[in-house]
C-alpha positions as CSV (number, residue, x, y, z in Angstrom):
1,M,92.8,48.4,205.7
2,S,94.8,48.2,202.5
3,K,93.4,48.6,199.4
4,R,93.9,46.0,196.2
5,R,96.3,47.4,193.5
6,R,94.7,47.1,190.4
7,E,97.8,44.8,188.6
8,N,96.8,42.2,191.4
9,L,92.9,42.0,189.9
10,P,92.0,38.8,188.1
11,S,91.9,39.2,184.6
12,F,88.5,38.2,182.8
13,E,90.6,38.9,179.9
14,G,93.1,35.9,180.4
15,A,90.3,33.7,181.4
16,L,88.8,34.1,178.3
17,K,92.1,33.3,176.3
18,N,92.3,30.0,178.3
19,A,89.1,29.1,177.0
20,A,89.6,29.8,173.7
21,L,93.0,27.6,173.9
22,A,91.1,24.6,175.5
23,A,88.5,24.7,173.0
24,L,91.4,24.7,170.1
25,E,93.6,21.9,172.2
26,P,91.4,20.7,174.4
27,D,93.9,17.7,175.2
28,R,96.2,20.3,176.4
29,Y,93.8,22.3,178.6
30,L,92.0,19.7,180.0
31,N,91.0,21.7,183.0
32,V,90.5,25.2,181.7
33,P,87.2,26.5,182.9
34,Q,84.6,27.8,180.2
35,P,82.6,30.5,180.4
36,E,79.1,29.8,180.1
37,C,78.7,33.3,177.9
38,I,81.4,32.5,175.4
39,D,78.4,30.4,173.0
40,R,75.7,32.8,173.5
41,P,76.3,36.2,173.1
42,D,73.0,37.0,172.5
43,E,71.8,36.8,176.1
44,F,74.8,38.6,177.4
45,V,75.5,41.6,174.7
46,D,72.8,41.3,172.1
47,Y,69.6,42.2,174.2
48,G,67.7,45.3,173.9
49,Y,65.0,47.2,176.0
50,P,63.9,46.8,178.3
51,L,67.2,45.7,180.5
52,P,68.0,42.9,182.2
53,T,67.0,42.7,185.8
54,A,69.8,42.5,188.6
55,E,68.0,39.5,189.5
56,E,67.9,38.2,185.9
57,A,71.8,39.0,185.4
58,E,72.8,36.8,188.4
59,A,70.4,34.1,187.4
60,L,72.4,33.7,184.2
61,C,75.9,34.3,185.4
62,A,75.4,32.1,188.2
63,P,76.2,28.7,186.7
64,C,78.9,29.9,185.7
65,K,82.9,28.3,187.1
66,L,84.5,32.1,186.3
67,V,81.7,34.1,188.0
68,E,83.8,35.4,190.6
69,V,86.4,36.5,188.4
70,C,84.1,37.7,185.6
71,N,82.4,40.3,188.3
72,L,86.1,41.5,190.0
73,S,86.8,41.9,186.0
74,A,84.3,43.7,185.5
75,R,83.9,46.3,188.3
76,H,87.6,47.2,187.6
77,V,87.0,47.5,183.7
78,R,83.4,48.7,184.1
79,P,81.8,47.6,180.8
80,N,80.3,49.7,178.5
81,W,77.2,47.6,177.7
82,G,76.1,44.0,178.4
83,I,75.6,41.5,181.5
84,Q,79.3,40.9,183.3
85,G,79.9,39.0,186.5
86,G,75.9,38.9,186.9
87,I,75.3,42.5,186.6
88,V,74.1,45.2,184.0
89,W,76.2,47.3,182.7
90,V,75.0,50.4,180.4
91,N,77.7,53.4,179.6
92,G,80.2,51.9,182.2
93,R,77.6,52.1,185.3
94,Q,75.8,49.5,187.1
95,A,72.6,49.7,185.8
96,H,70.6,48.8,189.1
97,L,72.6,51.4,191.0
98,M,71.2,54.2,188.3
99,A,68.2,56.2,189.1
100,E,64.6,54.4,187.7
101,D,64.5,57.2,185.3
102,D,67.9,57.9,183.9
103,P,68.0,58.4,180.0
104,R,70.8,56.2,179.3
105,L,68.5,53.5,180.7
106,V,66.2,53.5,177.7
107,G,66.6,54.0,174.1
108,D,69.0,53.1,172.0
109,P,72.7,52.2,173.4
110,S,74.3,52.7,169.8
111,E,72.5,56.9,170.3
112,K,74.5,57.3,173.2
């Protein structure tokens, strides 16, 4: 079984760039999918504690056409904080895989 090379992973940042171009020039970029989160950062990044559950994160991202690209990118980049690709991220780790009593799951992330 061959391992995926990092450079072959899809780029969520590239997808966001294409979406931004589509917003600026809609006639030129008619078929570029827009991520669902682009206009709603409060639901995906600016949340507090308690953290969203894994099920809530999946449901939030489910309608997005870019969820698979976003999920692969998130697993590659490991975001510091937020929901990306249907996963809640805390300090670059998937929150649902962390122990419930992990101190990083409670408190203000800016204090870490």
